C-alpha positions as a LaTeX table, in Angstrom:
\begin{tabular}{lrrr}
\hline
Residue & $x$ (\AA) & $y$ (\AA) & $z$ (\AA) \\
\hline
Unk1 & 29.64 & $-21.12$ & 2.85 \\
Unk2 & 30.17 & $-18.29$ & 5.30 \\
Unk3 & 30.20 & $-19.32$ & 8.89 \\
Unk4 & 31.32 & $-18.18$ & 12.31 \\
Unk5 & 33.24 & $-20.06$ & 14.97 \\
Unk6 & 31.10 & $-21.25$ & 17.82 \\
Unk7 & 31.70 & $-19.28$ & 21.01 \\
Unk8 & 33.59 & $-20.83$ & 23.88 \\
Unk9 & 31.34 & $-23.31$ & 25.66 \\
Unk10 & 29.48 & $-24.23$ & 22.45 \\
Unk11 & 32.26 & $-26.10$ & 20.67 \\
Unk12 & 30.97 & $-29.55$ & 19.76 \\
Unk13 & 27.69 & $-29.04$ & 21.61 \\
Unk14 & 24.44 & $-30.02$ & 19.91 \\
Unk15 & 21.87 & $-28.64$ & 22.30 \\
Unk16 & 18.93 & $-26.47$ & 21.17 \\
Unk17 & 20.49 & $-23.46$ & 22.93 \\
Unk18 & 23.85 & $-24.00$ & 21.27 \\
Unk19 & 22.28 & $-24.48$ & 17.84 \\
Unk20 & 20.24 & $-21.29$ & 18.25 \\
Unk21 & 23.33 & $-19.28$ & 19.18 \\
Unk22 & 25.30 & $-20.80$ & 16.32 \\
Unk23 & 22.52 & $-19.92$ & 13.88 \\
Unk24 & 22.39 & $-16.34$ & 15.21 \\
Unk25 & 26.10 & $-15.90$ & 14.61 \\
Unk26 & 25.84 & $-17.33$ & 11.10 \\
Unk27 & 23.06 & $-14.83$ & 10.30 \\
Unk28 & 25.15 & $-11.93$ & 11.63 \\
Unk29 & 28.06 & $-12.95$ & 9.43 \\
Unk30 & 25.89 & $-13.15$ & 6.33 \\
Unk31 & 24.27 & $-9.79$ & 7.07 \\
Unk32 & 27.71 & $-8.18$ & 6.83 \\
Unk33 & 27.43 & $-8.80$ & 3.07 \\
Unk34 & 24.16 & $-6.86$ & 2.77 \\
Unk35 & 24.03 & $-3.33$ & 1.43 \\
Unk36 & 24.36 & $-0.95$ & 4.37 \\
Unk37 & 21.03 & $-0.48$ & 6.13 \\
Unk38 & 19.27 & $-3.57$ & 4.76 \\
Unk39 & 19.66 & $-5.57$ & 7.97 \\
Unk40 & 17.80 & $-2.89$ & 9.95 \\
Unk41 & 14.75 & $-2.87$ & 7.66 \\
Unk42 & 11.55 & $-4.46$ & 8.91 \\
Unk43 & 10.11 & $-6.53$ & 6.07 \\
Unk44 & 6.61 & $-5.71$ & 4.82 \\
Unk45 & 4.00 & $-7.89$ & 6.52 \\
Unk46 & 1.05 & $-8.64$ & 4.19 \\
Unk47 & $-2.41$ & $-9.60$ & 5.33 \\
Unk48 & $-2.71$ & $-13.25$ & 6.32 \\
Unk49 & $-3.83$ & $-15.46$ & 3.40 \\
Unk50 & $-7.17$ & $-17.25$ & 3.66 \\
Unk51 & $-5.51$ & $-20.55$ & 2.74 \\
Unk52 & $-3.20$ & $-20.36$ & 5.76 \\
Unk53 & $-6.04$ & $-19.69$ & 8.19 \\
Unk54 & $-8.19$ & $-22.50$ & 6.78 \\
Unk55 & $-5.29$ & $-24.95$ & 6.98 \\
Unk56 & $-4.19$ & $-23.92$ & 10.47 \\
Unk57 & $-7.68$ & $-23.86$ & 12.00 \\
Unk58 & $-9.39$ & $-26.54$ & 9.95 \\
Unk59 & $-11.94$ & $-24.13$ & 8.52 \\
Unk60 & $-13.73$ & $-24.58$ & 5.20 \\
Unk61 & $-14.83$ & $-20.96$ & 4.78 \\
Unk62 & $-13.01$ & $-17.75$ & 5.67 \\
Unk63 & $-13.82$ & $-14.08$ & 5.05 \\
Unk64 & $-10.74$ & $-11.95$ & 4.41 \\
Unk65 & $-11.13$ & $-8.28$ & 5.25 \\
Unk66 & $-7.44$ & $-7.58$ & 5.76 \\
Unk67 & $-5.89$ & $-6.33$ & 2.52 \\
Unk68 & $-8.36$ & $-3.81$ & 1.07 \\
Unk69 & $-9.13$ & $-6.09$ & $-1.85$ \\
Unk70 & $-12.14$ & $-5.69$ & $-4.11$ \\
Unk71 & $-14.94$ & $-7.93$ & $-2.75$ \\
Unk72 & $-16.68$ & $-7.99$ & $-6.14$ \\
Unk73 & $-13.70$ & $-9.57$ & $-7.83$ \\
Unk74 & $-11.99$ & $-8.25$ & $-10.95$ \\
Unk75 & $-13.55$ & $-6.10$ & $-13.62$ \\
Unk76 & $-15.60$ & $-8.50$ & $-15.82$ \\
Unk77 & $-14.23$ & $-6.85$ & $-18.95$ \\
Unk78 & $-10.69$ & $-7.35$ & $-17.68$ \\
Unk79 & $-11.41$ & $-10.98$ & $-16.85$ \\
Unk80 & $-12.81$ & $-11.65$ & $-20.32$ \\
Unk81 & $-9.82$ & $-9.99$ & $-21.95$ \\
Unk82 & $-7.46$ & $-12.20$ & $-19.96$ \\
Unk83 & $-9.33$ & $-15.36$ & $-20.96$ \\
Unk84 & $-9.14$ & $-14.41$ & $-24.62$ \\
Unk85 & $-5.39$ & $-13.79$ & $-24.37$ \\
Unk86 & $-4.17$ & $-16.83$ & $-22.46$ \\
Unk87 & $-2.74$ & $-18.46$ & $-25.57$ \\
Unk88 & $-0.36$ & $-15.50$ & $-26.07$ \\
Unk89 & 1.60 & $-15.75$ & $-22.84$ \\
Unk90 & 4.54 & $-17.35$ & $-24.63$ \\
Unk91 & 5.33 & $-13.84$ & $-25.92$ \\
Unk92 & 7.10 & $-11.17$ & $-23.90$ \\
Unk93 & 4.97 & $-8.18$ & $-22.92$ \\
Unk94 & 5.43 & $-4.72$ & $-24.38$ \\
Unk95 & 8.12 & $-3.32$ & $-22.11$ \\
Unk96 & 7.02 & 0.24 & $-22.78$ \\
Unk97 & 3.29 & $-0.48$ & $-22.26$ \\
Unk98 & 2.57 & 1.66 & $-25.32$ \\
Unk99 & $-1.11$ & 0.85 & $-25.83$ \\
Unk100 & $-1.92$ & 1.20 & $-22.15$ \\
Unk101 & 0.11 & 4.40 & $-21.85$ \\
Unk102 & $-1.64$ & 6.04 & $-24.81$ \\
Unk103 & $-5.09$ & 5.10 & $-23.56$ \\
Unk104 & $-4.42$ & 6.26 & $-20.01$ \\
Unk105 & $-2.81$ & 9.51 & $-21.18$ \\
Unk106 & $-5.96$ & 10.30 & $-23.17$ \\
Unk107 & $-8.18$ & 9.37 & $-20.23$ \\
Unk108 & $-6.20$ & 11.51 & $-17.76$ \\
Unk109 & $-5.34$ & 14.32 & $-20.18$ \\
Unk110 & $-1.60$ & 14.11 & $-19.50$ \\
Unk111 & 1.55 & 13.79 & $-21.61$ \\
Unk112 & 2.12 & 10.09 & $-22.43$ \\
Unk113 & 5.83 & 10.71 & $-21.89$ \\
Unk114 & 4.95 & 11.48 & $-18.29$ \\
Unk115 & 3.50 & 8.02 & $-17.50$ \\
Unk116 & 5.30 & 4.92 & $-16.30$ \\
Unk117 & 3.82 & 1.49 & $-15.52$ \\
Unk118 & 5.24 & $-1.10$ & $-13.17$ \\
Unk119 & 4.51 & $-4.34$ & $-11.34$ \\
Unk120 & 2.07 & $-2.82$ & $-8.89$ \\
Unk121 & 2.26 & 0.45 & $-6.99$ \\
Unk122 & 4.83 & $-1.06$ & $-4.62$ \\
Unk123 & 7.18 & $-1.31$ & $-7.58$ \\
Unk124 & 6.48 & 2.33 & $-8.46$ \\
Unk125 & 7.39 & 3.38 & $-4.92$ \\
Unk126 & 10.61 & 1.40 & $-5.11$ \\
Unk127 & 11.45 & 2.99 & $-8.48$ \\
Unk128 & 10.90 & 6.47 & $-7.05$ \\
Unk129 & 13.33 & 5.86 & $-4.20$ \\
Unk130 & 15.91 & 4.24 & $-6.49$ \\
Unk131 & 15.71 & 7.11 & $-8.95$ \\
Unk132 & 15.82 & 10.09 & $-6.61$ \\
Unk133 & 17.28 & 9.16 & $-3.21$ \\
Unk134 & 21.00 & 9.31 & $-2.53$ \\
Unk135 & 22.56 & 7.83 & 0.56 \\
Unk136 & 22.28 & 10.24 & 3.47 \\
Unk137 & 19.38 & 12.22 & 2.00 \\
Unk138 & 16.06 & 12.39 & 3.80 \\
Unk139 & 12.55 & 11.15 & 3.10 \\
Unk140 & 9.54 & 12.37 & 5.08 \\
Unk141 & 6.32 & 10.38 & 5.62 \\
Unk142 & 3.36 & 10.25 & 7.98 \\
Unk143 & 3.19 & 7.88 & 10.91 \\
Unk144 & 1.30 & 5.66 & 10.48 \\
Unk145 & 1.33 & 5.30 & 6.71 \\
Unk146 & 2.18 & 2.78 & 3.99 \\
Unk147 & 5.31 & 0.91 & 5.09 \\
Unk148 & 6.66 & 0.50 & 1.55 \\
Unk149 & 7.68 & 4.16 & 1.65 \\
Unk150 & 10.05 & 3.50 & 4.53 \\
Unk151 & 11.36 & 0.19 & 3.18 \\
Unk152 & 12.25 & 1.63 & $-0.23$ \\
Unk153 & 13.96 & 4.70 & 1.25 \\
Unk154 & 16.02 & 2.79 & 3.80 \\
Unk155 & 17.13 & 0.37 & 1.10 \\
Unk156 & 18.78 & 3.34 & $-0.63$ \\
Unk157 & 20.55 & 4.43 & 2.54 \\
Unk158 & 18.29 & 7.43 & 3.08 \\
Unk159 & 17.19 & 8.74 & 6.47 \\
Unk160 & 13.47 & 8.31 & 7.13 \\
Unk161 & 11.67 & 11.06 & 9.05 \\
Unk162 & 8.28 & 9.98 & 10.41 \\
Unk163 & 5.78 & 12.68 & 11.35 \\
Unk164 & 2.91 & 11.53 & 13.64 \\
Unk165 & $-0.60$ & 12.10 & 12.32 \\
Unk166 & $-2.83$ & 14.63 & 14.08 \\
Unk167 & $-5.23$ & 13.67 & 16.85 \\
Unk168 & $-7.95$ & 13.34 & 14.22 \\
Unk169 & $-5.74$ & 10.83 & 12.35 \\
Unk170 & $-5.17$ & 13.24 & 9.44 \\
Unk171 & $-1.62$ & 13.62 & 8.09 \\
Unk172 & $-0.02$ & 16.68 & 9.72 \\
Unk173 & 1.25 & 18.71 & 6.76 \\
Unk174 & 2.30 & 21.64 & 8.95 \\
Unk175 & 4.56 & 19.37 & 10.98 \\
Unk176 & 5.87 & 17.79 & 7.79 \\
Unk177 & 6.82 & 21.21 & 6.44 \\
Unk178 & 8.66 & 21.98 & 9.65 \\
Unk179 & 10.59 & 18.71 & 9.25 \\
Unk180 & 11.99 & 19.69 & 5.84 \\
Unk181 & 15.76 & 20.31 & 5.81 \\
Unk182 & 18.37 & 20.95 & 3.09 \\
Unk183 & 18.81 & 17.15 & 2.98 \\
Unk184 & 15.13 & 16.41 & 2.28 \\
Unk185 & 14.62 & 14.93 & $-1.19$ \\
Unk186 & 11.28 & 13.06 & $-1.11$ \\
Unk187 & 8.01 & 13.40 & 0.76 \\
Unk188 & 5.55 & 10.52 & 0.43 \\
Unk189 & 2.01 & 11.71 & 1.05 \\
Unk190 & $-0.54$ & 8.89 & 1.00 \\
Unk191 & $-3.82$ & 10.63 & 0.24 \\
Unk192 & $-6.14$ & 9.03 & 1.31 \\
Unk193 & $-3.78$ & 7.70 & 3.93 \\
Unk194 & $-3.32$ & 4.00 & 4.53 \\
Unk195 & $-4.19$ & 2.84 & 7.21 \\
Unk196 & $-6.20$ & 5.78 & 8.62 \\
Unk197 & $-8.47$ & 6.35 & 5.60 \\
Unk198 & $-8.31$ & 10.13 & 6.07 \\
Unk199 & $-7.51$ & 12.77 & 3.46 \\
Unk200 & $-5.72$ & 16.08 & 3.24 \\
Unk201 & $-7.84$ & 18.72 & 1.50 \\
Unk202 & $-6.99$ & 20.70 & $-1.60$ \\
Unk203 & $-6.40$ & 23.82 & 0.52 \\
Unk204 & $-4.02$ & 21.96 & 2.83 \\
Unk205 & $-2.04$ & 20.35 & 0.01 \\
Unk206 & $-1.67$ & 23.57 & $-1.97$ \\
Unk207 & $-0.48$ & 25.48 & 1.09 \\
Unk208 & 1.98 & 22.66 & 1.74 \\
Unk209 & 3.24 & 22.67 & $-1.84$ \\
Unk210 & 3.74 & 26.42 & $-1.75$ \\
Unk211 & 6.05 & 26.03 & 1.25 \\
Unk212 & 8.25 & 23.29 & $-0.21$ \\
Unk213 & 11.72 & 24.22 & $-1.52$ \\
Unk214 & 12.68 & 23.33 & $-5.08$ \\
Unk215 & 14.93 & 20.43 & $-4.06$ \\
Unk216 & 11.98 & 18.43 & $-2.69$ \\
Unk217 & 9.73 & 16.09 & $-4.71$ \\
Unk218 & 6.23 & 15.40 & $-3.38$ \\
Unk219 & 4.93 & 11.90 & $-4.16$ \\
Unk220 & 1.13 & 11.68 & $-3.92$ \\
Unk221 & 0.04 & 8.08 & $-3.40$ \\
Unk222 & $-3.57$ & 8.03 & $-4.61$ \\
Unk223 & $-4.24$ & 4.29 & $-4.53$ \\
Unk224 & $-7.73$ & 4.81 & $-3.07$ \\
Unk225 & $-8.70$ & 7.93 & $-5.00$ \\
Unk226 & $-11.79$ & 6.42 & $-6.64$ \\
Unk227 & $-13.45$ & 5.83 & $-3.25$ \\
Unk228 & $-13.18$ & 9.44 & $-2.06$ \\
Unk229 & $-16.45$ & 11.35 & $-1.66$ \\
Unk230 & $-15.23$ & 14.55 & $-0.01$ \\
Unk231 & $-15.44$ & 17.43 & $-2.55$ \\
Unk232 & $-12.45$ & 19.07 & $-0.84$ \\
Unk233 & $-10.16$ & 16.26 & $-2.05$ \\
Unk234 & $-7.41$ & 17.59 & $-4.36$ \\
Unk235 & $-6.73$ & 16.40 & $-7.91$ \\
Unk236 & $-3.06$ & 15.48 & $-7.80$ \\
Unk237 & $-2.70$ & 15.55 & $-11.57$ \\
Unk238 & $-3.44$ & 19.29 & $-11.55$ \\
Unk239 & $-0.07$ & 19.83 & $-9.86$ \\
Unk240 & 1.67 & 17.66 & $-12.44$ \\
Unk241 & 0.06 & 19.62 & $-15.28$ \\
Unk242 & 1.17 & 22.85 & $-13.59$ \\
Unk243 & 4.79 & 21.69 & $-13.70$ \\
Unk244 & 5.20 & 21.20 & $-9.95$ \\
Unk245 & 7.76 & 18.80 & $-8.46$ \\
Unk246 & 5.00 & 16.26 & $-7.96$ \\
Unk247 & 4.66 & 12.59 & $-8.83$ \\
Unk248 & 1.26 & 10.90 & $-8.61$ \\
Unk249 & 1.08 & 7.14 & $-8.13$ \\
Unk250 & $-2.07$ & 5.06 & $-8.62$ \\
Unk251 & $-3.09$ & 1.43 & $-9.03$ \\
Unk252 & $-5.51$ & $-0.94$ & $-10.74$ \\
Unk253 & $-5.50$ & $-3.18$ & $-7.65$ \\
Unk254 & $-8.35$ & $-1.62$ & $-5.69$ \\
Unk255 & $-11.38$ & $-0.32$ & $-7.55$ \\
Unk256 & $-10.69$ & $-2.45$ & $-10.66$ \\
Unk257 & $-9.97$ & $-5.61$ & $-8.66$ \\
Unk258 & $-6.66$ & $-6.48$ & $-10.33$ \\
Unk259 & $-4.51$ & $-6.83$ & $-7.21$ \\
Unk260 & $-3.37$ & $-10.33$ & $-8.16$ \\
Unk261 & $-1.76$ & $-9.34$ & $-11.46$ \\
Unk262 & $-0.10$ & $-6.12$ & $-10.25$ \\
Unk263 & $-0.59$ & $-2.98$ & $-12.33$ \\
Unk264 & 0.61 & 0.30 & $-10.89$ \\
Unk265 & 1.58 & 3.56 & $-12.56$ \\
Unk266 & 2.99 & 7.00 & $-11.88$ \\
Unk267 & 2.39 & 10.31 & $-13.60$ \\
Unk268 & 4.84 & 13.20 & $-13.48$ \\
Unk269 & 6.96 & 15.55 & $-15.52$ \\
Unk270 & 8.53 & 13.64 & $-18.44$ \\
Unk271 & 12.00 & 14.44 & $-17.08$ \\
Unk272 & 11.17 & 12.73 & $-13.77$ \\
Unk273 & 9.49 & 9.78 & $-15.46$ \\
Unk274 & 12.38 & 9.49 & $-17.92$ \\
Unk275 & 14.76 & 8.98 & $-15.03$ \\
Unk276 & 12.57 & 6.24 & $-13.60$ \\
Unk277 & 12.37 & 4.50 & $-16.98$ \\
Unk278 & 16.15 & 4.23 & $-17.10$ \\
Unk279 & 16.17 & 1.78 & $-14.21$ \\
Unk280 & 12.79 & 0.10 & $-14.64$ \\
Unk281 & 12.90 & $-3.65$ & $-15.30$ \\
Unk282 & 12.77 & $-4.51$ & $-19.01$ \\
Unk283 & 9.32 & $-6.14$ & $-18.68$ \\
Unk284 & 7.98 & $-4.60$ & $-15.49$ \\
Unk285 & 4.29 & $-5.13$ & $-16.30$ \\
Unk286 & 3.31 & $-8.56$ & $-17.55$ \\
Unk287 & 1.35 & $-9.22$ & $-20.71$ \\
Unk288 & $-1.94$ & $-10.24$ & $-19.09$ \\
Unk289 & $-1.76$ & $-7.33$ & $-16.67$ \\
Unk290 & $-1.53$ & $-4.85$ & $-19.54$ \\
Unk291 & $-4.39$ & $-6.52$ & $-21.39$ \\
Unk292 & $-6.57$ & $-6.54$ & $-18.27$ \\
Unk293 & $-5.84$ & $-2.92$ & $-17.43$ \\
Unk294 & $-6.70$ & $-1.82$ & $-20.97$ \\
Unk295 & $-10.07$ & $-3.53$ & $-20.71$ \\
Unk296 & $-10.72$ & $-2.31$ & $-17.18$ \\
Unk297 & $-10.40$ & 1.31 & $-18.28$ \\
Unk298 & $-13.57$ & 0.75 & $-20.33$ \\
Unk299 & $-15.51$ & $-0.78$ & $-17.45$ \\
Unk300 & $-17.07$ & 2.33 & $-15.91$ \\
Unk301 & $-20.22$ & 0.41 & $-14.97$ \\
Unk302 & $-18.18$ & $-1.96$ & $-12.80$ \\
Unk303 & $-16.28$ & 0.92 & $-11.20$ \\
Unk304 & $-19.52$ & 2.66 & $-10.24$ \\
Unk305 & $-20.94$ & $-0.55$ & $-8.75$ \\
Unk306 & $-17.79$ & $-1.11$ & $-6.67$ \\
Unk307 & $-17.92$ & 2.43 & $-5.31$ \\
Unk308 & $-21.62$ & 2.07 & $-4.44$ \\
Unk309 & $-21.14$ & $-1.27$ & $-2.66$ \\
Unk310 & $-18.19$ & 0.19 & $-0.76$ \\
Unk311 & $-20.17$ & 3.23 & 0.38 \\
Unk312 & $-22.99$ & 1.02 & 1.64 \\
Unk313 & $-20.49$ & $-1.17$ & 3.51 \\
Unk314 & $-18.75$ & 1.78 & 5.14 \\
Unk315 & $-22.05$ & 3.18 & 6.39 \\
Unk316 & $-22.99$ & $-0.23$ & 7.75 \\
Unk317 & $-19.71$ & $-0.40$ & 9.68 \\
Unk318 & $-20.29$ & 3.06 & 11.16 \\
Unk319 & $-23.78$ & 2.09 & 12.25 \\
Unk320 & $-22.63$ & $-1.14$ & 13.89 \\
Unk321 & $-19.55$ & 0.38 & 15.54 \\
Unk322 & $-21.80$ & 3.07 & 17.02 \\
Unk323 & $-24.13$ & 0.36 & 18.32 \\
Unk324 & $-21.20$ & $-1.50$ & 19.88 \\
Unk325 & $-19.73$ & 1.68 & 21.36 \\
Unk326 & $-16.46$ & 1.35 & 19.43 \\
Unk327 & $-14.54$ & 4.46 & 18.31 \\
Unk328 & $-13.64$ & 4.56 & 14.62 \\
Unk329 & $-12.19$ & 6.87 & 11.99 \\
Unk330 & $-14.49$ & 8.08 & 9.20 \\
Unk331 & $-12.89$ & 6.85 & 6.00 \\
Unk332 & $-12.60$ & 7.98 & 2.38 \\
Unk333 & $-11.39$ & 4.53 & 1.30 \\
Unk334 & $-12.51$ & 0.89 & 1.18 \\
Unk335 & $-11.49$ & 0.19 & 4.78 \\
Unk336 & $-12.23$ & 1.55 & 8.24 \\
Unk337 & $-10.03$ & 1.85 & 11.32 \\
Unk338 & $-11.82$ & 0.79 & 14.52 \\
Unk339 & $-10.76$ & 0.70 & 18.17 \\
Unk340 & $-11.82$ & $-2.66$ & 19.67 \\
Unk341 & $-10.75$ & $-1.45$ & 23.17 \\
Unk342 & $-9.03$ & $-4.80$ & 23.68 \\
Unk343 & $-5.63$ & $-6.30$ & 22.88 \\
Unk344 & $-5.86$ & $-6.47$ & 19.10 \\
Unk345 & $-3.51$ & $-9.45$ & 18.91 \\
Unk346 & $-6.01$ & $-11.49$ & 20.89 \\
Unk347 & $-8.99$ & $-10.10$ & 18.95 \\
Unk348 & $-7.17$ & $-10.95$ & 15.70 \\
Unk349 & $-6.62$ & $-14.55$ & 16.80 \\
Unk350 & $-10.17$ & $-14.96$ & 18.09 \\
Unk351 & $-11.66$ & $-13.56$ & 14.88 \\
Unk352 & $-9.66$ & $-16.02$ & 12.82 \\
Unk353 & $-11.23$ & $-18.87$ & 14.78 \\
Unk354 & $-14.58$ & $-17.41$ & 13.75 \\
Unk355 & $-13.46$ & $-17.45$ & 10.11 \\
Unk356 & $-12.71$ & $-13.73$ & 9.72 \\
Unk357 & $-9.34$ & $-12.13$ & 8.94 \\
Unk358 & $-8.76$ & $-8.44$ & 9.68 \\
Unk359 & $-5.60$ & $-6.32$ & 9.81 \\
Unk360 & $-4.38$ & $-5.86$ & 13.38 \\
Unk361 & $-2.97$ & $-2.36$ & 13.83 \\
Unk362 & $-0.27$ & $-3.23$ & 16.37 \\
Unk363 & 2.05 & $-3.14$ & 13.35 \\
Unk364 & 1.43 & 0.64 & 13.38 \\
Unk365 & 1.81 & 0.83 & 17.18 \\
Unk366 & $-1.95$ & 0.97 & 17.72 \\
Unk367 & $-2.40$ & $-1.93$ & 20.17 \\
Unk368 & $-6.22$ & $-1.99$ & 20.32 \\
Unk369 & $-7.08$ & $-0.89$ & 16.78 \\
Unk370 & $-7.82$ & $-2.82$ & 13.59 \\
Unk371 & $-8.10$ & $-1.90$ & 9.94 \\
Unk372 & $-11.09$ & $-3.64$ & 8.38 \\
Unk373 & $-11.66$ & $-3.81$ & 4.64 \\
Unk374 & $-15.18$ & $-3.33$ & 3.35 \\
Unk375 & $-16.51$ & $-6.59$ & 1.92 \\
Unk376 & $-19.81$ & $-7.70$ & 0.46 \\
Unk377 & $-22.95$ & $-7.21$ & 2.53 \\
Unk378 & $-22.77$ & $-10.83$ & 3.71 \\
Unk379 & $-19.06$ & $-10.61$ & 4.56 \\
Unk380 & $-19.55$ & $-7.38$ & 6.51 \\
Unk381 & $-22.38$ & $-8.93$ & 8.54 \\
Unk382 & $-20.29$ & $-12.00$ & 9.31 \\
Unk383 & $-17.48$ & $-9.79$ & 10.55 \\
Unk384 & $-19.76$ & $-7.77$ & 12.84 \\
Unk385 & $-21.33$ & $-10.93$ & 14.26 \\
Unk386 & $-17.89$ & $-12.43$ & 14.90 \\
Unk387 & $-16.56$ & $-9.19$ & 16.39 \\
Unk388 & $-19.51$ & $-8.87$ & 18.76 \\
Unk389 & $-18.95$ & $-12.49$ & 19.84 \\
Unk390 & $-15.21$ & $-12.23$ & 20.52 \\
Unk391 & $-15.52$ & $-8.87$ & 22.30 \\
Unk392 & $-18.17$ & $-10.32$ & 24.57 \\
\hline
\end{tabular}
């Protein structure tokens, strides 16, 4: 076991202060064994689980609007397919996801050799960084945006360049282009952006792409694509079909409601995807996840219902935020950013006592803002009632 000698004055002492200092030194010694840069990474902080809040506060019912989950649950067709396949989980899954790949390739009109599946979109992001980033190269992303971009790049020893969003909370592609250097390898563009919910238009993205040098790969994270209503939104797959240095990543977690079983995928040129497949885990997407995703692709009725419920919920939030005099960002996703005008840490704690969990935006250096997922009509009303109470 690796240890460190106690500093002078702590030898033999067993006080809380001495134990804390001793523990700190032990941690520092162990961190010397990490890959360079790992110790400086801030771990991803997920939304707080409902079970934790109920246990801590003695509540029997909690509404979670923190993680952009589907309030209608999973696709019914996916759920039925899982139930019918439970007795097959003693078998390994298809490591190549052949059936799912063929079906998705036909649905998206892309080369099946240009598709890769993984254990959620987070795993796709990690694979991208592992495949393309060398130590000392640069990755560019918006600030704020999805933290997994930064974590995966820093883990590979890359330099992360964060470009602040514009005053309207839209990703600043002009500033991103200015930030490109000969060392730039990847640009992660979350479109729609998480957490702001804003999009970059087709015109903006195509102008941006035209200005990128050949040594740069643009990764379009389109996790919330199905919720977008703006006709100016670009189709990322068009750039893949045109042979651009573009990778498109998407997920079954949001509109299909399969967040708990993790199904993410990327589409790109077969050469890019081939490189990612070389280092993908042997069984990156589990058996039930593949079965559920296959069934979900046939559940267009469910998808349309989810989108309709989400649109209604967004409009309700806008109406209520206007009534309460709270600034917010118009969203193209299943969540809305709102300025509570108060310390969001306190608002977050107070809302939990009312049985509502939201995502406090201090983690993105926005001390009075929150990101609120759209829930069912009843969940949305409970949130507004609780918010009005704690702000008062």
